[in-house]
C-alpha positions in Angstrom: -82.5 131.4 72.2 -82.1 130.7 68.6 -81.5 127.0 67.9 -78.7 126.1 65.7 -81.3 124.6 62.9 -83.2 127.7 63.1 -80.2 129.9 62.6 -79.1 127.6 59.7 -82.6 127.7 58.1 -82.8 131.5 58.4 -78.8 131.8 56.8 -80.0 129.6 53.9 -83.3 131.7 53.2 -81.3 134.8 53.5 -78.6 133.8 51.3 -81.3 132.6 48.5 -83.2 135.8 48.7 -80.1 137.9 48.1 -78.8 135.7 45.3 -82.4 135.8 43.7 -82.6 139.4 44.0 -78.9 139.8 42.6 -80.2 137.4 39.8 -83.2 139.3 38.9 -81.3 142.7 38.8 -78.1 141.9 37.4 -78.7 138.9 34.9 -82.5 138.8 34.2 -83.3 142.4 33.7 -80.3 143.1 31.5 -80.9 139.7 29.5 -84.4 141.1 29.0 -83.5 144.5 27.8 -80.9 143.1 25.5 -83.1 140.4 24.1 -85.6 143.3 23.0 -82.5 145.7 22.1 -79.5 143.8 21.3 -76.4 145.7 21.6 -73.5 145.6 18.8 -71.4 142.6 18.7 -69.5 142.0 21.8 -65.8 141.9 20.8 -65.6 144.6 18.3 -63.4 146.9 20.7 -61.3 144.9 22.9 -60.3 147.2 25.5 -63.8 147.9 26.4 -65.1 144.6 26.5 -62.1 143.6 28.9 -63.1 146.6 31.1 -66.6 145.4 30.9 -65.8 141.9 32.0 -63.5 143.1 34.7 -66.4 145.1 36.2 -68.9 142.3 36.0 -66.4 139.9 37.6 -65.6 142.5 40.2 -69.2 143.3 41.1 -70.1 139.7 41.0 -67.4 138.9 43.7 -68.5 141.8 45.8 -72.1 140.9 45.5 -71.4 137.2 46.7 -68.8 138.4 49.3 -71.4 140.9 50.6 -74.1 138.5 50.5 -72.0 136.1 52.8 -70.8 138.6 55.0 -74.6 140.1 55.7 -75.7 136.6 56.4 -73.0 135.0 58.3 -71.7 138.2 60.3 -74.9 139.7 60.4 -76.9 136.7 61.9 -73.8 135.0 63.7 -76.5 132.3 65.0 -77.9 135.0 67.5 -79.8 138.1 67.0 -78.9 140.4 64.2 -76.0 142.9 64.4 -74.8 145.6 62.7 -72.3 144.3 59.9 -69.4 146.8 59.9 -66.2 144.8 58.8 -65.2 142.9 55.4 -66.6 144.7 52.4 -68.7 146.7 54.7 -65.4 148.4 56.1 -65.0 149.7 52.6 -68.1 151.0 51.7 -71.8 151.2 53.6 -73.8 150.0 51.0 -71.6 147.3 49.1 -74.5 145.2 47.6 -76.0 148.1 45.8 -72.4 149.2 44.5 -71.6 145.8 43.2 -74.8 145.4 41.4 -74.1 148.7 39.9 -70.5 147.6 39.1 -72.3 144.3 37.2 -74.6 146.5 35.3 -72.0 148.9 34.1 -69.7 146.4 33.1 -72.6 144.6 31.1 -73.4 148.0 29.4 -69.9 148.0 28.4 -69.5 144.3 27.4 -72.7 144.4 25.3 -72.4 148.2 24.0 -75.8 148.7 25.4 -77.1 152.1 26.4 -80.2 150.8 27.3 -78.5 148.6 30.0 -76.5 151.7 30.9 -79.6 153.7 31.3 -81.1 151.1 33.4 -78.1 151.2 35.7 -78.6 154.9 36.0 -82.0 154.5 37.1 -81.2 151.7 39.6 -78.5 154.0 41.0 -80.9 156.8 41.6 -83.6 154.4 42.7 -81.2 152.8 45.3 -79.9 156.3 46.4 -83.4 157.5 47.2 -84.3 154.1 49.0 -81.1 154.2 51.3 -81.7 158.4 51.7 -85.4 157.8 52.5 -85.7 154.5 54.4 -82.8 152.5 55.0 -80.1 154.7 56.6 -82.7 156.3 59.1 -84.0 152.7 59.7 -80.4 151.9 60.6 -80.0 154.8 62.9 -83.1 153.9 64.7 -82.0 149.9 65.0 -78.1 150.6 66.1 -78.3 154.3 67.0 -74.7 155.7 68.2 -73.0 152.5 66.7 -74.5 153.2 63.1 -73.7 156.9 63.4 -70.1 156.4 64.2 -70.0 153.7 61.2 -71.4 156.4 58.7 -68.9 158.6 59.9 -66.1 156.5 59.1 -67.1 154.4 56.0 -68.2 156.3 52.9 -71.9 155.6 51.5 -71.2 154.8 47.7 -67.6 155.1 46.5 -65.2 152.7 48.4 -62.2 153.7 50.5 -59.5 151.3 49.4 -57.9 151.6 52.7 -59.5 149.7 55.6 -60.7 152.0 58.4 -58.9 151.5 61.8 
C-alpha cells in the first residue's frame, strides 16, 4: 500500500523531472543554438511571428497538460496505470508532439533554420525511440489495453475529435 506522502513525493518528483526535461529540450537547447547563431530580427514578418507564438503557446500548454495528466492520472495514488484520456485521448505521444510544436514555433519566431533542424532531428529520434523501445514496452506492460488504445488513438497527429 502506497502512503499518501509517498504518492505526493513521487508526483512532485515526476512533475519536476518532466518540467526539467521540457525546459532543456524546448528552452535551453534552442537558446544555446540561437546564442551561437542568432536568427533574423523576430518581428520583421508579423504573420510568421504570430504563427510561431501560437505554436509555442499551444505546445507549452499541451506539454504542461500532458505532464499533469501523466503524473496525476498515471499515478492516481496507487500503482501506475495506462493514461488514455485527456490529451492522451487525442494523440498517443502528446509530450513529444507538444515539444515539437514549441520548437517549430521557436524556429518560426526567430527565423532560425538551425532550430528547425534541431526540431527535425528530435522528431526522428523521438520516432525511433517510440518505435524501438517505448511502444513495445507499453505492450509488454499493459497488453491488450494498450493494443486497443493504439488502434483508437493516432501516434503523432492528433485527432481533433475525441475517441468514444
